[in-house]
C-alpha positions, 0 to 999 in steps of 0.5 A: 082457667088454672094453671098446674104445674107438672112433672113427667118422664118422657119416652126416654125415661127423663124428667120434665117439669112445666106449666099447662092450663086446664080445667082440673087435674084430670084434664091436665094428666089427659093432655099430657098422656096424649103427648106422650108423657107419663105423669109422676106428679099434678099440682095447682099453681096458686098465684102470688101477690109477689107476682104482681109486684114484679109485674108491676115494678120489676117487669121485664120488658119484651125488648129485653127479653128479645135481646137476651134470646138474640145474644143466646142464638148467637152464641149458641151458634158459635158453639158456645156452651149454654152455661156459658152462654148464660153467663155472658148475657147476664153480664151484658143485659141491662135489664136488673129483673133480668140479670137476676133472673139469669143468674138464678138459670146460670146456678140451676144448670150448674147444679145439672138442671136443664136449661128447659127446666130452669126456664119453666121455673119462671113463667111469668117471664119466659111462659109456657111456648118459650120453655117447651120450644126449648125442651124441644131444641134440646131434645132435637139437638137444634136449640140454637136454631129454636132461639132463632125462632124465638127471638123472631116470634119475639121481634114479630109481637114487638111489631103489631104492638108497636103498629096497634099503638100507632093505630090507636094514637090519634082516636084515643088524643082526639077523644081525651081532648074532647073529654076534656074540652067538655069538662073545661065549658062545664067548669069554667064557661057554663058557670057564668051563662048560670049566673046570667041566667038566674037573673031572669024568671024563665024555664031553661031548656033541657040542655041548659039544665043538664049542663048546669046539673053536670056542673054542680055535680062536678062542684059539689061531688067531684070525688065521687065522680073519681070514686065511681071511675076507679070502682068501674075500672076495679070491677071491669078487671075482676070481671074479665079475670074470671072465666065468663067475664073473660069470654064475654070480653074476648067474644066483644072485642071480635065482634066490635065494628073496626076493631073486631076484624083487626083483633080476628086477623092478629089472632088468625096471623099469631095462630098460623105463625106459632102453629107453624114455628112449633110443628117446624121445631119438631114438637107434636101435633096435639102439643103444638095445638095445646101451646097455641090455644095458651098463647093465641091470646083470645079465649074464643079462638083458643076454644076452637084450638082446643076444640080442633086438638080434640079432632086431631086426637081422634084421627080427623086431622086439621081441616075437617075441625077447622071447617066444623069450628066455622070460626077459621076463614076458607083460605086458612082451612084449604092452606091447612089441608093441602099442607097435610097432603102435601107434608109441608104444613108449616111452610103453608101456615107461614103463607097464611101468617104472612096473608094475614099480617099483609091484612093487618098492615092495611087494616091498621093504615086505613084505621084512621080514615074509618075512625075519622067520620065517627070522631066527627059525628061525636065532636058535632054531637057534643059542639051542638049540645053545648050550643043548644045549652047556652043560645036557646035560653038567650034566644028566650030572653030575646023573646022575653025582652022584645015583649 
């Protein structure tokens, strides 16, 4: 989905700039009007090759961004002006790209630009959600509280990533070991048996022929295998970067056994936590849903959230469009319905997020238990295949010798 840079005026006549995703300029303009803004200019944000370089070599780590946010929160809560706070954080940070970015933002603020607008000039680092929440904090005079919430959201994201990394570490190591062991057998063991079997005029069994063909291919055409792997990776990356491919990939992630339910629960937790935080920050419901759709991390769920936004715009509330989407679980719909009736939607969404966090923790703790049988079956099949490839022809040779 294209990203558009916009400049608008809010209900107080102040100029606001930022980034928003949309199918076209018309859709972005309509969304901005629904949020209560008067559009001034809209232009598509073209991707630059320089951004790739920044992402690869000068990427700001999530941990550094959380520390930056925590430090700003502490200074702002102590009554330090934003300009002085930025100067202090710039001196303390050890991240060179973040230090350079902070210096640029400090210069913008010195020139009279608001902090949120200065942030919006660096979407690759802070993103739309970050700058939008800061803008809401500036408007409501609660910038310190907003920085605290942003720090907590960043810490939550880091915690989830660490849990996922820990959960998949064992399966990846086991799978990698299996692949390495297979190629060691093919490259160093099979050739010795191939020369031995070649001394006898017998027809080799299918498993043996497959192993020998694999050996000859690796020996003579290894570069083609490397090219094929590289081409597959490049094609896959390009495929998931087009709208159709991204939709198919995100659908696959939700439906794949074992991992699919885990991804869904993590997305639901992120949806609930982000929506709750934005509502509590004073951001309008339509803008909250648009920002949540852009940051939930799955285009299938993002599409459902945007459908909900259309329902809210038509005066249907949140619960009814959620039920129509058939994506959200009954507990989410019930909590949202009660929250709308009691006016405590943000508090109940926090409860929903905590419920899914508990389910995610449980699923991750049991992930190894669920994957172990699959790994054992795969290992058994590989060992059986290699054993058949080696011992079947030896059995045939023994039978010939007996005759």
